[in-house]
C-alpha positions in Angstrom: 58.1 -66.0 30.9 57.3 -65.6 27.2 60.0 -66.3 24.7 61.1 -63.8 22.0 58.9 -63.9 18.9 60.6 -63.7 15.4 59.7 -61.0 13.0 59.0 -63.2 10.0 60.3 -60.8 7.4 63.9 -61.3 8.7 64.3 -65.0 7.9 66.2 -64.6 4.7 69.5 -63.3 6.3 71.8 -66.1 7.7 73.7 -63.3 9.5 70.9 -62.7 12.0 67.2 -62.4 12.8 65.0 -59.7 14.3 62.8 -60.4 17.3 60.2 -58.8 19.6 60.7 -59.5 23.3 58.8 -57.8 26.0 57.8 -55.1 23.6 61.4 -54.4 22.6 63.2 -55.0 19.3 66.3 -57.1 19.2 68.5 -58.3 16.3 70.8 -61.3 16.7 74.2 -61.6 15.0 75.0 -65.2 14.3 78.4 -66.9 14.1 78.0 -66.6 10.3 77.7 -62.8 10.4 79.9 -62.0 13.4 83.2 -61.7 11.7 81.9 -59.1 9.1 80.0 -57.3 11.9 83.1 -56.9 14.0 85.1 -55.6 11.0 82.4 -53.1 10.2 82.3 -51.9 13.8 86.0 -51.1 13.6 85.6 -48.8 10.6 83.3 -46.4 12.5 80.9 -46.3 9.6 77.8 -47.4 11.6 78.4 -44.7 14.2 78.8 -42.1 11.5 75.6 -43.1 9.8 73.7 -43.0 13.1 75.1 -39.6 13.9 74.0 -38.3 10.4 70.5 -39.7 11.0 70.8 -42.2 8.2 70.9 -45.5 10.2 68.6 -46.7 12.9 70.5 -46.4 16.3 71.4 -49.6 18.2 73.1 -50.8 21.3 74.9 -54.0 22.0 73.1 -55.9 24.7 75.1 -56.9 27.8 72.2 -57.9 30.1 72.6 -61.6 30.8 68.9 -62.1 31.3 68.2 -60.9 27.8 71.2 -62.7 26.3 70.0 -66.0 27.8 67.0 -65.8 25.5 69.2 -65.9 22.4 71.4 -69.0 22.8 72.8 -69.1 19.3 73.7 -65.5 18.9 77.2 -64.1 19.0 75.9 -60.6 19.5 72.4 -59.2 20.4 71.6 -55.7 19.3 68.6 -53.6 20.5 66.9 -51.0 18.3 64.3 -48.4 19.0 60.9 -49.5 17.8 59.5 -47.9 14.6 55.8 -47.3 15.3 54.6 -48.0 11.8 56.2 -50.3 9.2 55.5 -49.3 5.6 56.5 -51.0 2.4 57.7 -49.7 -1.0 54.5 -50.7 -2.7 52.7 -48.2 -0.4 55.1 -45.3 -1.0 54.4 -42.5 -3.3 56.9 -41.5 -6.0 58.8 -39.0 -3.8 58.9 -41.4 -0.9 60.4 -44.1 -3.1 62.8 -41.5 -4.5 63.9 -40.4 -1.0 64.5 -44.1 -0.1 66.6 -44.7 -3.2 68.7 -41.7 -2.6 69.3 -42.7 1.0 70.4 -46.2 -0.1 72.9 -44.7 -2.5 74.2 -42.2 0.1 74.8 -45.0 2.5 76.5 -47.1 -0.1 78.8 -44.2 -1.1 79.7 -43.4 2.5 80.4 -47.1 2.9 82.8 -47.3 0.0 84.7 -44.3 1.5 85.1 -46.3 4.7 86.1 -49.5 2.9 82.6 -51.1 3.3 80.1 -52.3 0.7 76.5 -53.4 0.9 75.6 -57.0 0.5 72.2 -56.3 -1.1 70.0 -53.4 -2.3 66.5 -54.3 -1.1 64.1 -51.4 -0.6 62.7 -53.3 2.5 65.9 -52.2 4.3 64.5 -48.7 4.6 61.7 -47.4 6.7 60.2 -43.9 7.4 59.9 -42.0 10.6 57.5 -39.3 9.6 58.7 -38.2 6.1 62.3 -39.1 6.8 63.8 -42.3 5.5 66.2 -44.4 7.7 68.2 -47.5 6.9 67.4 -50.3 9.3 69.6 -53.3 8.4 72.8 -53.3 10.3 73.9 -56.6 8.8 73.8 -55.5 5.2 77.3 -54.1 5.6 80.4 -56.1 4.7 84.1 -55.3 4.2 84.8 -54.1 0.6 86.8 -56.5 -1.6 89.0 -55.0 -4.2 87.4 -54.9 -7.7 84.2 -56.5 -6.5 81.0 -56.3 -8.5 78.1 -54.2 -7.2 76.2 -57.4 -6.3 73.0 -55.4 -5.5 72.8 -53.6 -8.9 70.0 -55.6 -10.3 68.1 -55.6 -7.0 68.5 -51.8 -6.8 67.2 -51.3 -10.3 64.2 -53.6 -9.8 63.2 -52.3 -6.4 64.1 -48.6 -6.7 65.0 -47.4 -10.1 62.5 -49.3 -12.3 59.4 -48.3 -10.3 60.6 -44.7 -10.4 61.1 -44.9 -14.2 57.7 -46.4 -14.7 56.2 -43.2 -13.4 58.8 -40.8 -14.7 58.8 -42.2 -18.3 55.3 -43.7 -18.7 53.2 -41.8 -16.1 52.2 -45.1 -14.4 52.3 -45.4 -10.6 54.3 -48.4 -9.3 52.1 -49.3 -6.4 49.8 -52.0 -7.8 52.5 -53.7 -9.8 55.0 -53.6 -6.9 52.4 -55.1 -4.5 51.8 -57.9 -6.9 55.5 -58.5 -7.4 57.3 -58.0 -4.1 60.8 -58.1 -5.6 59.9 -55.0 -7.7 59.7 -54.5 -11.5 62.1 -56.5 -13.5 64.5 -55.1 -16.1 63.0 -57.4 -18.7 59.4 -56.2 -18.1 60.3 -52.5 -18.0 62.5 -52.7 -21.0 59.6 -54.2 -23.0 57.4 -51.3 -22.0 59.8 -48.4 -22.7 59.5 -46.5 -26.0 62.4 -46.3 -28.4 63.0 -42.7 -27.4 63.4 -43.8 -23.8 66.0 -46.4 -24.8 68.1 -43.8 -26.6 69.2 -42.6 -23.1 72.6 -44.0 -22.2 71.5 -44.3 -18.6 68.4 -46.4 -19.5 70.6 -48.5 -21.7 73.1 -49.1 -18.9 70.7 -49.8 -16.1 67.7 -51.3 -17.8 68.0 -52.4 -21.4 71.5 -54.1 -21.4 70.9 -55.8 -18.0 67.6 -57.2 -19.4 69.4 -58.6 -22.4 72.2 -60.1 -20.3 69.7 -61.7 -18.0 67.8 -63.2 -20.9 71.1 -64.5 -22.3 72.1 -66.0 -18.9 68.7 -67.6 -18.6 69.0 -69.3 -21.9 72.7 -70.4 -21.4 73.7 -73.7 -19.9 74.7 -72.9 -16.3 77.9 -74.8 -16.7 79.1 -72.3 -19.3 78.7 -69.3 -17.0 81.4 -68.2 -14.6 80.7 -68.0 -10.9 80.5 -64.4 -9.7 83.6 -64.7 -7.6 85.6 -65.5 -10.8 84.4 -62.4 -12.7 86.5 -59.3 -12.9 84.7 -56.3 -11.3 85.2 -52.6 -11.1 88.0 -50.5 -9.6 86.8 -48.8 -6.4 86.8 -45.4 -8.0 84.6 -46.7 -10.9 82.3 -48.4 -8.4 81.8 -45.1 -6.5 81.4 -43.2 -9.8 78.6 -45.6 -10.8 76.8 -45.0 -7.5 77.3 -41.2 -7.8 76.0 -41.0 -11.4 73.0 -43.1 -10.5 72.3 -40.9 -7.5 72.5 -37.7 -9.7 70.1 -39.2 -12.2 67.5 -40.3 -9.7 67.7 -37.0 -7.9 66.4 -35.3 -11.1 63.6 -37.8 -11.9 60.1 -36.3 -11.6 56.7 -37.9 -12.2 55.3 -37.6 -15.7 51.9 -36.0 -16.0 52.2 -32.9 -13.9 50.1 -32.3 -10.8 46.6 -33.1 -12.1 44.5 -35.8 -10.5 40.9 -36.4 -9.4 41.3 -35.4 -5.8 44.8 -33.8 -5.7 43.3 -30.3 -5.5 40.4 -31.2 -3.3 41.7 -29.4 -0.2 42.1 -26.1 -2.0 38.9 -26.4 -4.1 36.3 -28.0 -1.8 33.0 -26.3 -1.2 33.6 -25.6 2.5 33.1 -22.0 3.6 35.6 -20.5 6.0 33.2 -20.9 9.0 32.6 -24.6 8.2 36.4 -25.3 8.0 36.8 -23.5 11.4 34.1 -25.6 13.0 35.6 -28.8 11.6 39.0 -27.7 13.0 37.6 -27.0 16.5 35.8 -30.4 16.5 39.1 -32.3 15.7 41.0 -30.3 18.3 38.5 -31.1 20.9 38.6 -34.8 19.9 42.4 -35.0 20.1 42.5 -33.2 23.4 40.0 -35.6 24.8 41.6 -38.8 23.5 45.3 -37.7 23.6 46.4 -40.3 21.0 49.9 -41.3 20.3 49.3 -42.8 16.8 46.5 -41.5 14.5 45.4 -42.9 11.2 44.0 -40.3 8.8 42.0 -42.2 6.1 41.7 -40.1 3.0 44.2 -37.7 4.3 44.4 -35.7 1.0 46.9 -32.9 1.4 47.3 -33.6 5.1 45.6 -30.4 6.4 43.6 -32.2 9.1 46.6 -34.5 9.9 48.4 -31.2 10.7 45.6 -30.0 12.9 45.6 -33.3 14.8 49.3 -33.0 15.4 49.1 -29.4 16.5 46.3 -30.5 18.9 48.6 -33.0 20.6 48.7 -36.2 18.5 52.2 -37.6 18.5 52.2 -39.2 15.0 49.9 -39.5 12.0 49.9 -42.0 9.2 48.0 -40.6 6.4 46.4 -42.9 3.7 45.1 -41.9 0.3 44.9 -43.5 -3.2 45.5 -40.2 -5.1 49.2 -39.8 -6.0 49.1 -36.0 -6.2 47.3 -35.7 -2.9 50.0 -37.9 -1.3 52.8 -35.8 -2.8 51.1 -32.6 -1.5 50.8 -34.2 2.0 54.5 -35.2 1.9 55.4 -31.6 1.0 53.4 -30.4 3.9 55.1 -32.8 6.2 58.6 -31.9 5.0 58.1 -28.1 4.9 56.5 -28.0 8.3 58.6 -30.7 10.0 55.5 -32.7 10.8 55.5 -36.3 12.2 53.3 -37.3 9.3 53.8 -40.2 6.9 51.4 -40.2 3.9 51.2 -43.5 2.1 49.2 -45.2 -0.6 46.0 -47.1 0.3 43.1 -48.3 -1.8 40.7 -48.8 1.1 38.6 -51.2 -0.9 41.6 -53.4 -1.5 43.9 -53.0 1.4 47.4 -54.5 1.5 47.2 -58.2 2.4 49.6 -60.5 4.2 52.2 -61.4 1.6 55.4 -63.1 0.8 56.6 -66.5 1.9 53.8 -68.4 3.6 52.0 -65.0 3.7 54.1 -64.0 6.7 56.9 -61.9 5.2 55.0 -58.6 4.7 52.1 -57.9 7.1 48.9 -56.6 5.7 47.1 -53.4 6.6 45.3 -54.9 9.6 48.5 -56.5 11.0 50.6 -53.3 11.3 50.2 -50.6 13.8 47.4 -50.2 16.4 46.3 -46.6 16.2 44.8 -44.9 19.2 42.5 -42.9 17.0 41.3 -42.5 13.5 40.1 -39.7 11.3 37.8 -40.7 8.4 36.8 -37.3 7.1 35.0 -37.0 3.8 35.9 -40.7 3.3 33.0 -43.1 3.9 31.1 -42.1 0.8 34.0 -43.1 -1.5 33.5 -46.7 -0.3 29.7 -46.7 0.2 28.8 -44.8 -3.0 32.0 -45.0 -5.1 32.7 -48.8 -4.5 29.1 -50.1 -3.7 30.2 -51.4 -0.3 27.2 -51.5 2.1 27.3 -48.6 4.5 27.2 -50.9 7.6 30.2 -52.8 6.4 32.1 -49.5 5.9 31.3 -48.3 9.4 32.2 -51.7 10.9 35.6 -51.7 9.2 36.4 -48.1 10.2 35.5 -48.6 13.8 37.4 -51.9 14.0 40.7 -50.1 13.2 40.7 -47.8 16.3 38.7 -47.5 19.5 38.3 -43.8 19.1 37.6 -41.8 16.0 35.8 -39.2 13.9 33.8 -40.3 10.9 32.3 -37.7 8.7 28.9 -38.4 7.1 28.4 -36.9 3.6 24.7 -36.5 2.6 23.4 -37.1 -0.9 22.6 -33.4 -1.0 26.4 -32.7 -0.9 27.9 -31.5 -4.3 30.5 -34.3 -4.1 27.9 -37.1 -4.1 25.7 -35.3 -6.6 28.7 -35.3 -8.9 29.5 -39.0 -8.2 25.9 -40.0 -9.0 25.6 -37.8 -12.1 26.8 -40.5 -14.5 25.1 -43.5 -12.8 21.9 -44.7 -11.2 21.2 -44.0 -7.6 21.0 -47.5 -6.2 21.8 -46.5 -2.7 18.3 -46.5 -1.1 19.8 -47.3 2.4 22.3 -44.5 2.3 21.1 -41.9 4.8 22.1 -40.2 8.0 19.7 -42.4 10.0 21.3 -45.6 8.7 24.8 -44.1 9.2 24.0 -43.4 12.9 22.4 -46.8 13.3 25.6 -48.5 11.9 27.8 -46.6 14.3 25.7 -47.5 17.3 26.1 -51.2 16.4 29.8 -50.9 17.3 30.3 -47.7 19.3 28.9 -44.9 21.4 28.5 -41.5 19.7 30.2 -39.1 22.1 29.4 -36.0 20.1 28.2 -35.0 16.6 28.2 -31.7 14.8 26.8 -30.6 11.4 29.5 -28.6 9.7 28.2 -27.8 6.2 24.9 -26.4 4.9 24.7 -29.4 2.6 24.5 -31.9 5.4 28.0 -33.0 6.3 28.1 -34.2 9.9 31.0 -35.2 12.1 30.6 -38.0 14.6 33.0 -38.6 17.4 32.7 -42.3 18.4 34.1 -44.5 21.1 34.0 -48.2 20.3 32.3 -50.6 22.6 34.6 -52.7 24.8 
């Protein structure tokens, strides 16, 4: 019988670890964390958060066969499995904002119940479709009178500062956050903000002054600083007021720069005729009906129009990927307004998220998360082959390696999009043709069906990967 395998990202918490066992997700509660967990249970907070859809449900395991696999645990909890794990450096501005607001809502409800949060990491939140959910049941602890908000700096660096980077400076957080997994430091953001930004009392309180304090602490002899336990904190009402004011501020933050981007309006402005869009829709519906996928990846999802078609045809869940911030925001709006099980997240396909963190095990890369049943790569391959100079056979090999079934759209050089892409550069792509495209697919898969969908030579290919 195989033993439980540890989820590496859970190693930092002495109160418990997360495991996979027989395809199920279990969380242990150690002797170290048991006392706090028992007190939190008595408050009823966890049950309230679960009922409100803000906390991942759990059950306390009683099965002796399962308990025997976790010898050092005081309690073992079982959680439903989240099909796709995403990280804050992959979230768009509105997704990160939703996660920040959820964290603050949970913290405020906790204070009302006599409970506080021991940390404020963004990695404690995941998304099910477009809805955020808190996943760490061991982050809760009994509130201590006049305690500090111990997670304030972490909240600012992992939630607030990345949002301010976009809201104040118009810079997306994704690349920076991926390179610094703990977020964007107060010191770094403070050095970037303009004087007019620093005139804000909120920016002063949550970014500028903490940055100065941290610099002072770093340059002071540690023996001269008081331990946190000896410092005087906030009355409970002031603590709650701080959380509420921060929540109200974040709720009003919006990205700087409006809604203009290279591909954000593509879905509304592309050159497809109505008949061509109809034929593309029918092809996708036929594919989904034939494959009956649970999880679908939509590479280059744009506004999520074809993700929606896949879901309507029977796909259970779609993870959409795009590098354009406005496109991602439009896809999220589509998912929210139509209650779609669609999560649109950031991906630069030419530089996918790698394995990261301690020993490169803490945060799994793109290839290590999720096993989609099917993939849509519509109007996508030319962005890599033409836009990034990646040889077409390598592009096709990578796409077909992700899922056993999929649709890949070939975009011919006669297409207006590629004509535009080549208008300011030499055409060095002598091997880019429909013939070489088909040959590349056949190296790895069988072509089940193909269909030309535009007069300019766009062709859809339904493939099934070789076993």
